N, C-alpha and C positions, 0 to 999 in steps of 0.2 A: 311568530307562526304568519304564515301568508295566508293571505283573506279566502272567504269563498267564489270569491269574483277570480282571483289572481289564479286556486283551485282551476277554474272554468278556464279559464286562458290559457293554463297548463294543458289541456286535452286538446283544443282547437289550433294551437301552437305547433307541437311536436305529436305526428301518430305515433302513437303506445307509451308517452311520455304517460307515469304515473305520479301525484300530485305526494307528498310526504302522509305517514304515515300511514299511508294503504299497503295493505301487504301483501304481494303476489300469493295464488292458489295452487295448486296443485292438481289440473282436473284428473280421475279416473286413478289416482294414487300418487302418480308420478311424472314428470315432464311439465312443460311450458305450456301456454296458449300456442305458442309457437308451436309448439311439437306435436301439440295435439291435431294443430289443421294437416303438417303432414302425415300423420302416421296411415293412410292408406297406403300412400306410394313406398313407405317404410319398408327397409329390410325383415327379413325375419326376424326374431328377437334373440340377442347376444343370448347365450348359459350364460348364467353367473350363479356359483356356489360360493357357501359362504366366507370361506378361505379365514386368514387370520389377521389381528389387527398390528399384530408387528412381526415383519421393523415395516414403517411408512414408507412409502413411497411405492415407486410399482420397481417389484421386484419378480424377473423373471427364476421357476424353477420346476423342479418336476411334484406334482400335487398330488394327492387321494392317488389308489390303482396306477401310480407310474402313469398319470398322465402328466403332459410339459404344458403351460401354461404361465398366468403373470399375477402375483397377488397384489392389487389394488387397495392401500391405507391411506386415508386422508385424516388430521385431524379437524375438526369444523366443531368446535364450541359453538353451543347454543342454535347451529341450522338447525332443519326443520326435516330439509333431507337433500342430498347429491346425488348430482348424474355424472356418471363417469362417460366421457366422449372419444369416443373413437373416430380415425378422422384414415380414409386409404390413400394412395396417390394423385388424386383428383382434387380433393379436397372435402369429399363428401362424408359427412356425420352418421356414425349410429351411438344411439344413447339406451346406455342404463342406468335404472337405478341400484344404487349401493343399498340392500338396507339391511345390511350386518349393524349393531352400532355395539361399540366396545370402548365405556369408557370418554365419549366424546371421538371415536375415532369409527367412521367409517370405513367399510372394507365389504373385499368378495374377491374370488381367485376366476378368472376367465378362462378354463382352457382354452388349449391352441390360440392365443393371443403370445406372438414371438418378440426377440427383440427387433427392432426398427418400428415397431407400432408407435405412431402418433397419437398424442391422444389428451384430455383437456378434464377443468371438470365445471359443470355446472351446480352452483352452492346456493339452496333453496332457505329464506328466511324472511325479516320483517323487515321492512324500509322508514327505517323509522332516526334518519338523521342525528334528531335531538336528544335521543339515549345512545347514538357512537353505533345504531344498527344500520349495516347498509349493502345487505344482504341485496344481490341482485342478478339470478340465473339468466337473463338475455347475455351474461356476462360470462365470455369462455376464460376461463382461470387456471394458469402454467399450476402445476404440483410442486410447491415449495419445497420439494424431496426430488424432483425433476432430475437427473442427469443427464441428463443431455437435451438439448433447446435445436429445435428447426424451425428457422423460420427470421425475422427481426419484428417489431417495433414500431410502428412507423406511426404511430398514436393521432388515427383519424378520428370525429367525434362520435363515431362511435365505441371506442372500447371507453370511454369514459359511462362511469356507472350513473353519471349524474349530468343531464342537458348540459354538454359545456358552452355552448354558445346563449343560452338564455341570456335574454336580456337585461332580464336584472340581476347583476353575477352575482349584490350581496344575497340572494335566494336562492342562486345556480345550483349549489351543492345538493340540497334540498330536493329536487324535482327528477324521479328516477326515469333515467332511459331507457328504454327498451328493445332498443333497437341489437339485433344479433352482433356481437363484436369479434365469431369465430373468424371469419374471412380475413379479418386484417390483423390478427395475434399470432405468435409463434407456438404452436405446440411442442411439447415434452415428447420424448421419445426413452421407449424400454430401451434399456442397455442389461446384456448380459454380461459381469464380470466372470470372466475367463482366467485372470491372473492367478499363477500357481502362489501359493500361500506364502514361499518362503522370498514371491518377487523382491521385498523391499525390507527382507532380516536386518539388521543393525549391523552387521560385517559386514554389509553391503551398501554400507551409506557411508557417505566421506565422516561423516561425525568431529566436523572442524573444533576442538575448544572455543570458547566461547573468545579468549583473550588470543589467539591466533588469527581471527577471523577476519575480512576485507570485508566490506558488504558493494554492491556496483549494483544501484539500481537501474534498472531498464522496464524499456516497453518493449512486449515482444514483437508489435507490429515497426516500431517505428526504430528498434534496432537493426532491422531487418530489412527494410522497406527499400532500402538504395542499395544494398550491400552488394557492388559487384561480383561479388564472390559466391552468391550464395545464387542460384537457379531462378530465371523470373516467377515461375509457377510457384516456388516455395517462399518469397520475401511476402513479410510481413505475419506469418505463420510459427507454430510451432515447430511443425518442421524444420523451417527456416533457423530458427534460433539451435536447431539441433544439427546442423550442419556442420561438418567440418571447420566451416570457413567463419564462423562466426563465436564457433568454442577455441577455436585458435586464438579467436584475438584475446577473449579472457584467460586463457593460458598464459599466453605471453605476459598479457599486463600482468598478471600475479593476485588478481582477487581471488578470492574462499568461496564466497557465494554472489548468489547473484536474484537481488530482490525485485520480484516480477511486480509489477505495476498491476490493478487488479483485472484478472482472467474469470472470475466468474460470469456469468450470463451477466449483462447489465443491456439496460435500455436507455434511449435518446432523449433526452429533454423536450418538450413539444419547442418551447420558447427557441429552441436552438434549430428544431427542422424548420420552423416556419423560417428561418433567414437562411437555410440553404446550408446547417454547420452539422455537430454531428458529435456527440461525446467524446473525445480522444481517451481522456486516461482513464475511464471505465469506472469514475466510484458514484457509480448507479446501478448497483445490482440487483437484480431481482430475482436470481436464480442460486442458491448456495452451494450447490451440488454440479451443476454443470459447467464444464471450461465455456467459455466465449468462443459460441461456435462462428465467431468471424473473424477468427486468431486459425481457423483450421483449413488445412490443403487438402485436406484426404474425402472431406465431406461432412455434413452437419446429420446425417441418421442417424447416428452416435458413433461414426468414426473418429467426432473429437477426440474422446474419451481413451482411445489406443493412441490415436496421435503424440497428447498430454503424456502417456506415460512413456513412451520412446522417448518423449523432450526428456524426461526426467531423469530417463537411462541413463541418455546420451550424458547431460551433465555431471551426472554422477561418476561416471567412468570418467572424466576427466577430474574427480576431487571435485569436483564445486557444489556445490549445497543449492539449494531453491527454496527460496524463501516467499512465500504469497504473501503480498497486500491487500489485505480482504476488507471490507466494508457490511460488518455487522450493525450499526448504528444507525443504519435508516437505509429505506427502500428507493427503488426508482417511481415508487407512488405518490410522492411527495403529499402535499397536505390534502386538504379536505375536496379542493380544487382540478387535485391530480385526477391518472387513471385508474381506473381500477383493473388490473395485470394480473394478481395473485391472494397476497396475504389478505387484503382489502376488504375482499368477494368471498374471501374465507371464512374469516373471525375477524373484521374491523376492532371489532373491542377487546381481543383477545393478545392480538397482535403488537397493539402501535399504543403507546404510551396517549391518554387524552386529556386534555385540561379541565376544569372544573366544571366549561361547557363541553359536556361530550362530544359535539358538534366540530369542535375543536382539537388539532393536535398538538400535544409538547413539543416543541422543537428544540432539541440542544444539540442539535448540528448544522444548522444554517440550511440545511434539505427537505424543510416542511416538515418533516415527519423523523419518530425516536422508536426503535423497536423496543417492546417492554420486556425488557428482558429478566424484571424478577418474578415472570410469569413460568410456570412449571415447563409450557411446553416451547415457549419461543427460546428460552434458555436449552431444553433439550433438541430444538430446531440448529443451536449455533454450534454446542456441543458435538452434535454428533456430524453437521457438516466439518466440521475441526479434525475429529479423529478420521471421517473417510477420506480426508485432503492425505493425513498422515498415512494410514494403514493401506488404504488401498489405487491413492493418487502417487504416492511414494514422498510428499515433501518434504522439508526439513523445520520449517518454521512459519512463523506469520506475524507482520505486522500489522496491529491492530488502530484500524483509520480511525482516528478522534476518543482513545481508548478511555477518555472520563466519561462518556457517554456511556459505556458498556459497564462501569464502574460504580452509575447511580443507583440508589436503593430506591427508594421514592422521590427524591428531588436530590439531595445532594448526592454529592460523591463518596465513597464508603468503602476505604480500602478494606473493607469486610464485605461487601456485598456477595451477594449468589453468586455473579460470574466468577468472581476473580476468588471465592473459596470455591467451587466445584474443578478449575482450571487448577486449585493446586492440589489439588486432592487424585486428579486424573491421572492413571499410570501409566494411559500413552501422552495425554497432554502435557504432563510437568516434563517429559522428559524432552521434547522439541525446544527449538527458539521458539521464544516471546518478545515481542516487540512492543512498547504503546508508544504510540504518540500521546504522548499524555495530557491533554487537552479537550475541551470543547468548545461550544459556544457562549454554555449557561452559563447562568452565576455560581462562583468559585469553581468553574470546568477547569484552571488552570492548575496542574498537578505533578508540573516538574520535580521531580527528584522524592516524590511521594509512593508511588508505586511497591508492591511489598516484593521478599527475595522472588526468586526463578527471571524477574521481569527485567528486561534491558529498553532504556527510554530513549526513542530521539531528545537529545541535547541542545532545544533551541539559544539556552544561553550560551554554548560554545560556539556556537553560529556569530551570533550576534556581537561578541565579544571579539573574536578573530577578524570579522569581517571590519569594526570600525580600528581596531590596532592599525591595519593596514590601510587607511582610508586615514588616518590621523583624528580621530576622534576621539580615543579614551581617555578621559580625565585622569587616569592612572594606572598601573598595572595591575592590581589588585585581582579583580577578578579575570583578568587574563591570566595569570598564575595557578589558579585553580581551575581553567580550562585545560591549559596544557600539560594536566600532572594529574588529571584524573576527575576532577570535579569531586574530592573527596567532602567537603564543603554538600552537596546533595545526596552523594552516595555512599556516604561511611558509614553505614547504619544498618543493623538487622544483617549484619551477614554479607553485605552487597560488597560485589568489589569495582574496582575503575572499569570491567567489561558491561556496567549498570549503564555507563554513557555512550552512545552512541553520538561519535562525532563529524560533523558533517557542514561545510559550509554553504551547499549549497543544496537543494532536492527539489521532485516535478515541480513542485509549485514555488514558482519562483524564479530570480533571474540565472542563466545557466552562468559557471563561472568565466567566461568571456565577455559576457551580458556584465556582470558585475563590474567588471574594471573598462565597461565602454557606455557606457549611460548611467545620466544623472539619476533620471528617473524612468518608467513605466512609457512601452508604447503598444498597447493593446488595441489599438484602431480597428485591429481586423476580426478583434470578438464581437464586434457589431454593438457595444453599449455604452460607447462615445469616452471612450480610458478610463468608465467608473469602475469596473471592475476588475481585482486583483487589490494586494498591497499599495498604500503610498512610501511604508516603511522599509524601503530596499535598502538601504545602508550600503548602496554603492559609491563610487566614484568614478567618473568617465574620464579620468587622467589627462582633461584638457581641452576635449571636443565629444561633442554629442554624437555618437554611435559612428558607422561606418568613414575613414577618413583615411586619406592619402598622406596626411603627415609623420613624416619618419621618425622622430622623435616620439610622436604621442604612441605608436604602434610598438615601437622597441621597449617605451615605458609599460604598456597592457602586457607585451610579453613577461618583461619582469616580476609584474604582480601577480600573474597567472603562476611560473615560476615558483615566488612563493607564496602565496595565500595554499598550492599544493605539499609545497613543502613540510612549512606548519603543521598542517590537517596531518601530513603520515607521519609525523616524528611525533605525536603526540601520543598521549597515554589515556585508552580506554579503546573501540572500535570504530574504524576509520570507515564512512560510507563514501563511495563517490556514484555521480551521476554518470551514466552513460555518456560519453563525448563530449565529456572537460577533459578528458586526458587528451582531447587533441583541437583542445578551443571552438565547441560547436558555440553557437551563434542563433538563438533567434529573434532576432532583431529586436531585442529589449522588449520583448513580452515575457510579463511574469504570471500571466495565466491561460497556458497555451493550452488548457482542457477542451478546447474545441477547435484544435485546427490541426487536424486528421490529413495532414499535409508536408509539404519543405520545409515548414516554419517547425516543427518537430521534428522529422524523420533526423537521423543521425546522418551527413552529409560524409561519406565516406573518402569521396575526394580530395577533402583537407588535407588525406596523408599523402597529397601529391607535392603536397608546399615543405617547404627544411621546417616550417616554424611549427607546425603542429606535429610532423615525424619527432624534432627534438622534445616539443613537450610529451611527447607519450612516452619515449626515450627516457628521459628523466622518470615519470613517473612512474615507469618498470621497474626503473633500478633505486628508487625508494622504498616501494612494496619488497622487493630482491633483501634490498638494509634490512627493512624490518622485517621479514624472515625470519634472516641470519641471526638476529640478535635477539633474545629475549627481556633484552632491558627497554628495550623497545617498544614491547608486548607484556607489560608487567602486569602478571595475576593477582598483586596486592598491592594497596593503597602503600605511597612513600611514609614512612615515618618524619625525615628533618630530621632525626640524631644521630649521633656517631657512631658509628659502626664499631663493634667490637675488634676487626682485625687490624684497622689500621688507624681509625677515630675519626676518619673523615663521613658526614653524611651523605646518605644514600641519595639525597635531593638536593643542589645548593642553587640557590639564584646569585647571580653576581651583576655590576653596574659596570659601566664602559671603561673603572678605574680598578677592576679586576679586583676588589675590595664584597667580599657577601654584602648582600641588602641589607639593610637595617629597616627598621619600621617607618620610619620617617621615610625613607626609598619610597618605600610602597604606597604613598598616601602622595608623591611627589607626581607632578607629570613627567613621563618618560616615554621618548621613542625608540630606545635601546633596551636589551633585557637577555643576559645569557643565563642559559639552563644549562645545568651540568649533573646527568644522571651515571650512577657509581652502579659499577658492571659487579662490582664485590658483596658476597652476597648477599645476592638476590632470594627473597620470601620464597620457600617454595621448594620443591626435592621435583627432580627426574622422574621417569617410569621407573625406574630402580632404584628409588631413593638416595642417589646422590643429589649433591651440595649442588646448585647451579648458578655460574657464574659468568661471566661477559665480559666485552671493554666497555670502558666508560667513551662517556662524550659528552661534547659540549657543541651546544645549539644557541648561534646569535642572533637575535630578529633584529632588524632596526629600519624603523618604515617613514625615518627619517627623509627629506626631500636631500641631503647633502649628505658625506661622505662622515662616517666619526671613526676614530680611533679606539681600540678594544684592547685593554692589557690584558692576556691572556693569564688565567690564574700560573702559578709557579708550584711548588712543591709547597705543601706535599701531595697535589691537586692533580701534577701531573710535571713532567718532564721535557715532553713536547707535545703537538698537536699534529696529526695529518687530516688535512683539507679533504673532504669525500665530495661535498658538494656545495658550490657558488651559488646564487642563484642570479646574480647579475654576469654571469657568462650565457649566451646563447646554445653553444655549446659547450655542454658539460666536460665533451671527453678531453679540454683540456683541465677541470682545474682537482680531478685525484690524486693525489701524492706527492702535493703541496706540502711539505714540514714548515712546523713554525716552533722555535722554542719557548716553552714556558717562561713566564713572565718577561717575557718580549710583546712590544703592541701590532697588531696589523691592522689594516685601515678596513670597512665594512663599509664595501660601499652602499650608497642612497638604495633604500625599498630594498633592501635584500637579506638572505638568510644566508648563515655560515652556519655549516655542521661538518664539526673535528672530531675524532677520534683520538681518544688519550694515549698518550706512548708514555710509556713509565722506565 
């Protein structure tokens, strides 16, 4: 609590600043003092009918007596009054009070308000940060249910509910700032959804089974910004991703789903803006229903909604599903020193988890705040948003950033939490693809392998084991064996299948695949944080030189490592995820945290394909994906049993040493750089669509991470009579590899740091 002298200093230092515990008042029953001073010049009062409390948000419709207009509804628990603010094209503001209140939802119907109308809210209530109350009607708030947003967040001092630059920072969040934020913040836009009801019918969606899914993680802007085949005016936009040149690459590559980095409306952090940077990745959401306006080519007056839908339609027409990376764990309002943009000003105590000291926020995300998901209206906000993106925007699934934070009941992660329970019973959401990033930064937040059935998880243990094997850092191959065969130690419970594991080697956060074999440590100097940001646990190896080099032997080794890593990923059991650009050797110059690099560091350089090396890497990746698509044994729907099969007495999965013998328990515990994996295509569990048994070829994959060639004895009868070599990652040109035949029981030389993929011949 500040002293009386400090309170008086507040009044003198900042015009309009209000010290703690002084509540605003509403002269004449509505508006703020600032509003009352403008009344004599104000336009005639707006007509407001009672309207309805459902649905939340701004919904254009035909109201009573056939009159068209927009119904506005805002849940603001504990608020004393709510003003709806409408803006014309020049930014002039007209306010009206929503006087109807139903179950803490303020609502009203405004006849004549049509799509394209820009709006926001001012919410009145107590200013008492010590109890978590942070209402400040001087701040224009974005509707949490806004379906489109016009403008950008620039974060000057006026958008903070407290005096941002107050000299005593330890109490700055308690000093209310009454400067009007409306000129500095984006506005919501009324949108009318005229999409036919059957636009997203199940029979129009690709509906790719999980076992057949190949995920391609991409950034809408970064994937299209430098693509020479996309018209300049469409680059960096939803329309650019819908362009045939962009979709053509995805189809030729052979992926089945794009996982888009966040496309919810997001804001840039103040510390980045002060350094002349921006949030590029988008993990700073502020509008859970609005497609990010910065990715729209068609305009930001609601046109971005239609543009996004057309992008989804184009991808679906090509057989590609759309998965959104969503950030429901925190918002762009950060901690107590963050801006007041939306939820904080609507009902801070209702939307956010607060600490025992309600002035402070519980932070399980590392971003300053955590949404209070156990609160029914917050849970409703999230699930309404998810259903909206499925039923009205057409998406096919979601990847939940820091999903463990959503699964916390009060403090601990709880797999019976309200969020997970609601998803499990929801008739819409339980049918789409659900991917968890199964951790957060709080105590007990690491939950890999713990999410319930219906959920698939990012498997970072796969990432770590494969990286360590190919840099020669695994003490033995026990963990690698589990990862290559679907991670049954993590997921073989509760009816889960190998598809519960999203296998990945790289992701947006971290080194690219090329940088993984080119840098021994991170190089994040461009981020402006003295290289302190980003993980130091990269598990990378630079192959003998740090960064770019002209040394032919180093570059040849790096290209071989890329081929071996990609081959390992695409023949592993589970759901593979590629990161856009890895298939052609994209680099970020060693930056493993390029979240603020909206430039050539992050944008895909398509000119790489003018070089033979990247072209051949792309060709190998496409060929491996085609093999995966053609052979069900490479995308099994059930875990391996490891037991002898009834037909021929052979195991469905067998592991071999370089001596051609099956591995013993002692072999698993011994250091090893070479591992043979035999996948039997006979008696694959499951049936096809007509009930017939599924059979396939059998395959032997030999992985060798050693620095010298090794002799490997190919298993003979009964495992195989012979083998056909399909892939040899030691070869730059894979066209020379296919078709080479080897007899069973004979030895082959496995080149250093390479993978051999062989098809069994009986």
